[in-house]
C-alpha positions in Angstrom: 10.5 -0.4 -1.1 13.3 1.8 0.4 12.2 5.4 0.9 13.8 8.2 2.9 12.3 8.8 6.2 11.0 12.4 6.5 10.6 14.8 9.5 7.7 14.7 11.9 5.1 17.4 12.0 3.8 17.5 15.6 3.0 15.5 18.7 -0.5 13.9 18.9 -2.3 11.4 20.9 -4.6 8.6 19.5 -7.5 7.2 21.5 -10.1 4.7 20.4 -12.4 7.5 19.1 -10.2 10.5 18.5 -6.8 11.9 17.6 -5.6 15.2 19.2 -2.6 17.3 18.5 -0.7 20.0 20.5 -0.3 22.0 17.3 -3.4 24.1 16.6 -3.3 23.9 12.8 -2.8 20.1 13.0 -5.6 19.8 15.5 -8.0 21.0 12.8 -7.1 18.1 10.5 -9.7 15.4 10.2 -8.8 12.0 11.7 -11.0 9.9 9.5 -12.3 9.8 6.0 -16.1 10.1 5.5 -17.7 6.9 4.5 -15.1 4.6 6.0 -16.3 1.7 8.2 -14.5 0.6 11.4 -12.0 -2.1 10.6 -12.7 -5.6 11.9 -9.4 -7.4 11.0 -6.2 -7.8 12.9 -2.6 -8.0 11.6 -1.4 -11.6 11.3 1.4 -13.8 10.1 1.6 -14.1 6.3 0.2 -17.4 5.0 2.4 -20.1 3.4 1.4 -20.7 -0.2 2.9 -22.5 -3.1 4.7 -20.1 -5.4 3.8 -20.3 -9.1 6.4 -22.0 -11.2 5.2 -20.6 -14.5 3.2 -17.7 -15.9 -0.5 -18.2 -16.2 -1.6 -19.1 -19.7 -4.5 -16.6 -19.4 -3.5 -13.6 -17.4 -6.0 -11.8 -15.2 -7.0 -8.3 -16.5 -8.4 -6.6 -13.4 -7.9 -6.6 -9.7 -10.7 -5.3 -7.5 -9.7 -4.3 -4.0 -12.6 -3.7 -1.7 -11.6 -1.7 1.4 -13.4 -0.4 4.5 -13.4 3.0 2.7 -14.4 2.0 -0.8 -13.4 0.1 -3.9 -10.2 0.4 -5.9 -10.0 -1.3 -9.3 -6.7 -1.8 -11.1 -6.1 -2.7 -14.7 -3.4 -5.4 -14.6 -0.5 -5.0 -17.1 0.4 -8.0 -19.3 3.9 -6.5 -19.6 4.6 -7.9 -16.1 3.3 -11.5 -16.6 5.1 -13.1 -13.7 4.0 -10.4 -11.3 0.4 -10.5 -12.5 0.5 -14.3 -12.2 1.9 -14.2 -8.6 -0.5 -11.5 -7.4 -3.4 -13.3 -9.0 -2.4 -16.5 -7.1 -2.3 -14.6 -3.9 -5.7 -12.9 -4.5 -7.4 -16.2 -5.4 -6.0 -17.7 -2.1 -7.5 -14.7 -0.2 -4.0 -13.8 1.0 -4.8 -10.1 0.9 -8.3 -10.4 2.6 -8.3 -9.0 6.1 -5.1 -7.1 5.8 -4.1 -3.5 6.2 -2.4 -0.9 4.0 0.4 -0.2 6.4 2.2 2.7 4.9 1.3 6.2 3.6 3.8 8.8 2.3 2.6 12.4 1.9 5.7 14.5 1.1 7.8 14.2 -2.0 6.7 10.6 -2.6 3.0 9.9 -2.8 2.0 6.3 -2.2 -0.1 4.0 -0.2 1.6 0.7 0.4 -0.3 -2.6 1.0 0.1 -6.4 0.8 1.8 -7.3 4.1 -0.6 -9.2 6.4 1.7 -8.5 9.4 1.3 -4.7 8.7 5.0 -4.2 9.6 6.3 -3.8 6.1 8.6 -6.8 6.0 6.1 -9.7 5.4 5.8 -11.8 2.3 4.2 -15.3 1.6 6.0 -17.9 3.6 8.5 -20.0 1.6 8.4 -17.7 -1.4 11.6 -16.6 -3.1 11.9 -13.1 -4.5 11.0 -13.0 -8.1 12.3 -11.0 -11.0 11.6 -7.3 -11.8 9.5 -6.6 -14.9 8.3 -3.6 -16.8 10.6 -1.1 -15.2 10.1 2.5 -16.1 12.4 3.9 -18.8 11.7 7.6 -18.0 14.2 9.4 -15.8 11.8 12.1 -14.5 8.4 11.3 -12.8 8.9 7.6 -13.3 5.7 6.7 -11.4 2.8 9.0 -12.5 -0.4 9.2 -10.5 -2.5 6.0 -10.9 0.5 3.7 -11.2 0.5 0.5 -9.2 4.0 -1.1 -8.6 5.7 -3.7 -6.5 7.6 -2.7 -3.3 10.9 -4.5 -2.8 14.1 -4.5 -0.8 16.4 -4.7 -3.8 16.6 -6.1 -7.3 14.5 -9.2 -7.9 13.1 -9.4 -4.4 9.4 -9.0 -5.2 6.9 -10.7 -2.9 3.4 -9.6 -2.0 3.7 -5.9 -1.2 2.7 -3.2 -3.7 2.1 0.5 -3.7 -0.6 2.7 -5.2 0.7 6.1 -6.5 -1.9 8.9 -6.0 0.2 11.8 -7.2 3.1 12.0 -9.7 6.1 10.6 -8.0 9.8 10.4 -9.0 11.5 7.2 -7.8 14.4 5.2 -9.1 13.2 3.0 -11.9 13.5 -0.1 -9.7 9.9 -1.1 -9.0 7.9 -3.3 -11.3 4.9 -1.6 -12.7 2.0 -4.1 -12.9 -1.1 -2.0 -13.0 -3.0 1.3 -13.4 -5.8 2.5 -11.1 -9.1 2.6 -13.0 -11.3 3.7 -10.1 -10.5 4.8 -6.6 -7.9 7.6 -7.1 -10.1 10.2 -5.4 -10.4 7.9 -2.4 -6.6 7.8 -2.1 -6.4 11.6 -2.2 -8.9 11.8 0.7 -6.8 9.3 2.6 -3.8 11.5 2.1 -5.5 14.6 3.6 -6.0 12.8 6.9 -2.2 12.0 7.0 0.1 9.4 8.5 1.5 8.8 12.0 4.0 6.9 14.1 4.1 5.9 17.7 6.9 6.9 20.0 8.2 3.8 21.7 9.1 5.5 25.0 6.1 7.7 25.6 3.5 5.6 23.7 2.3 8.8 22.1 1.7 9.1 18.4 2.8 11.9 16.1 2.1 13.0 12.6 4.7 12.1 10.0 5.0 12.3 6.2 5.9 8.5 6.1 4.1 6.2 8.4 0.8 4.4 9.2 -2.3 5.9 7.7 -4.3 7.8 10.3 -7.4 6.5 8.7 -6.9 2.7 8.9 -7.3 1.1 5.4 -8.4 -2.5 5.6 -8.6 -4.7 2.6 -11.8 -6.6 2.9 -11.2 -8.6 -0.2 -9.0 -8.6 -3.3 -10.3 -10.4 -6.4 -9.0 -10.8 -10.0 -10.9 -11.4 -13.2 
C-alpha cells in the first residue's frame, strides 16, 4: 500500500524498558498498551508456500488473530473469494504466526498494517505471484470506513500476504481489495493508536515519533486461524 509519508513529531529515545522524548507533551504519552505481553517472536524471511490455483469450494467465514495485546476477529467477505482463499491458505500454514504488524498510521489515514514476516513492508510468500484485486470500493468519499480489512499492495493486481485494519474512517483511492470486517478488537486498535508510531534515525540511532511508522507498542501475531 503506497501512502504519503507524514512529518515527525519529536525526537525520542527507545530503551529496553522505556521510551523518552525531549518534547514535554510527548513525554507524557504512554509507551505501552495495558494488558499487552512482551513479544517473543523475531522478524524472519517469508516462508515459501504453494499458491492456490483455484478458489476454495467452501470459503472460510472468520479469521481470528490472536496478538500479544488481545484478540481481533474478522468476518471474511465472500465477495473477495480469491483473496479469502489465499489468506486462508496462509493462515492454515501458520504463515502469520510469530509475525509483527509493522506499520501504524495515525494522521489522515488510520490503519494498522500486518502480514509481512520480515516486518519491513516488502515481504510476501516466496514464489507467489500477485493476484487480482477484488471487491474494490465504489464510493468516492470515505472509501474505507472504520472496521474495514483490506489488502495492501504496490499497484493493481499485486496482492500478496499484507493487509491493513482500518480503525477510523479513512479516505483512500479505491485500489485495495476489501476482504473483511472487524467483528471484535476495534477498541484495542484505538488504544494502540494512542501510543503512536516511531522511526529510527539511521545516523544517530535515535528514534522519533511519526504519524506513519512502526507501532511504539509492538504488535505480535501469536496465531491467525480461519473457520
